[in-house]
Residue, then its C-alpha position, 0 to 999 in steps of 0.5 A: x468690413x470689420x472683419x477686414x479692419x480686424x485682420x489687417x490691423x493684426x498684420x500690420x502688428x506683426x510686421x512690426x519688425x524691421x524686414x528690410x534690414x538685410x545685413x550681410x554675414x561674411x562669417x556665415x559662409x562657414x556655416x555648415x548648412x549653406x545654399x547658393x541662390x541667384x537673384x533678379x530683381x527689380x527692388x530698388x535700393x534704399x539709402x541705407x542700401x538694402x533692396x526694398x519695396x520701390x520698383x526699378x526700371x533696372x534689373x538688379x542681377x546677384x549671386x547669394x549664400x545663404x546660411x540657414x541655422x542648424x536648429x531649422x526643422x523642415x517646415x518652419x519658416x525662416x526666421x531673420x533679423x537686422x542684427x542675425x545671429x548664425x545660430x538662429x537666423x537665415x542670414x545672407x552670407x555673400x552677395x556678389x553683384x553682377x553685372x547682366x543677365x547674360x552674366x548670370x545665365x553663365x554662372x547658372x550654367x557654370x554651376x550645373x556643370x560637373x552635375x549628374x545630367x538628372x540634377x540639371x534643373x533650374x528652378x525659378x522662384x517667384x514670391x507672391x504678396x506681402x513679401x520683402x526681399x528677404x522674405x523671398x530669398x530666405x524662403x527659396x533657400x529654406x524650400x531648397x533646403x527643405x525639398x532637397x532641390x536638384x540644380x539650381x535655383x534663381x528668386x525672381x524678386x518683384x518689387x512687393x510692398x512688403x506691407x498688408x495693406x499694399x495689394x494695390x501696389x503688389x498688383x501693379x508691381x506684377x504688372x510692372x514686372x513682366x517685362x523683367x520675368x520675359x527677359x530672365x525666362x528668356x535667358x535661362x531657357x538657354x543655359x546648360x540645364x536640362x529642364x527649367x521648372x517655374x514656381x510661383x506662390x500667391x500673386x506671382x502666379x499672377x505675374x507668371x501668367x500674365x507673362x507668359x501669356x505676352x511670350x505666346x503672342x509674341x512666339x506661339x509656343x514658346x512656353x511648351x517648348x521651354x518650360x518643362x514643369x509649372x507649379x502654380x501654389x496657392x494662386x492669388x487669381x480670379x478662375x476667369x482671368x486664369x482662362x483668359x491668360x491661358x487663350x493664346x496657349x496652344x498648349x502648357x508645359x508637360x507638366x502643371x500643377x495647381x495646388x490649391x486648398x479650401x482652408x486657404x483664408x488668405x485667399x477668402x480674404x482676397x475674394x472679399x477684397x477683389x469681390x470675386x467668388x472664388x480664387x484659383x487657389x481655392x479650387x477642389x472641382x476640376x470641372x471649370x479646367x476640363x479642357x486643360x492638361x493640369x494637375x489640381x492638387x488640393x491639400x486642404x486637409x493638412x494645414x501650416x499652422x495659421x492661414x493655410x497660405x504657405x501650407x506648401x512650405x510649412x506642412x512638415x506632413x506635406x513636405x514629407x509626402x512630396x520629398x518622396x519624389x526627388x525633385x518638382x520635376x519628378x512630382x509633376x513628370x508624367x513618366x512617373x504620372x503615378x506619383x501623387x496618384x499613389x497619395x491620393x484620398x480621392x481623384x476626379x478627373x474632368x476631359x483633361x484635368x484631374x483633381x486630387x485631394x491627398x489625406x493629411x495626417x491626424x491633426x491636420x499638420 
């Protein structure tokens, strides 16, 4: 118990900075590196007009432009401030409200027009626990930049409390958000994209599997027909709940990867809080997933310099390795199924599941 209190206290001290205030700086629109991010969120605006932590039954739709500072390097966590400087911070340069989900889907389609067919991808990002709106928006902008992701990205920003003591609130917010994510995915599946990719991190993977489960109960086979690739990064859920959520599925997306690390201290803490022996994101042995056509991608030998819960986004060495794939879709797709195998130090096969362990560089960065 004392260790939990100590960790929570450290998190609270590190969270003293204002992580809600996200002023728009129109002058940043001319910055040399900007990224267009579409947003669907059920966060309610606070008295100052910023998207905050309360849940809202009415969705907000935005077309945003994020400016990335020229000093940013791959794997560096986004920096931001209530008084942002575009030379130092990630900044919202533009925010255009959209009237409806169909209008957002239409804008997404328009953003893909004229792009090469192989780049007509829509990536939906679902953030995890302890994320403010700024955290999620700037994180997906960082990923889009560092991985040079093609196509268009949509940030599904559910109402996390953005607090280290808000775990119960966040689980309730994830459940509250299932219908909203379902509506979003159904609308985007009708866009003119060639591929729809769904990427979740931490507790966001719990929201994803809950949502896809309820879709499959209503329309069996919808997920495999409409989601081309599914990436569950550091998933914060017990293994038995994950397996239960997949029971209605006849098939998974053709490309499904679970990124794990036995060195993830945030998931270790989650296991203790939830009295669970192991979270899905801690797996290295694929035996318990043997009946599922998934790749368990073990990055335990890489570190992000802190909790190893954001290694995918904050390990420069891992980012450099994965950038060899043109996109998430190439990384996961069967037509390049040897990509991960070529990087593997160790491969374990258990029926349909494959576990691939990749060796990090000396020093583990």
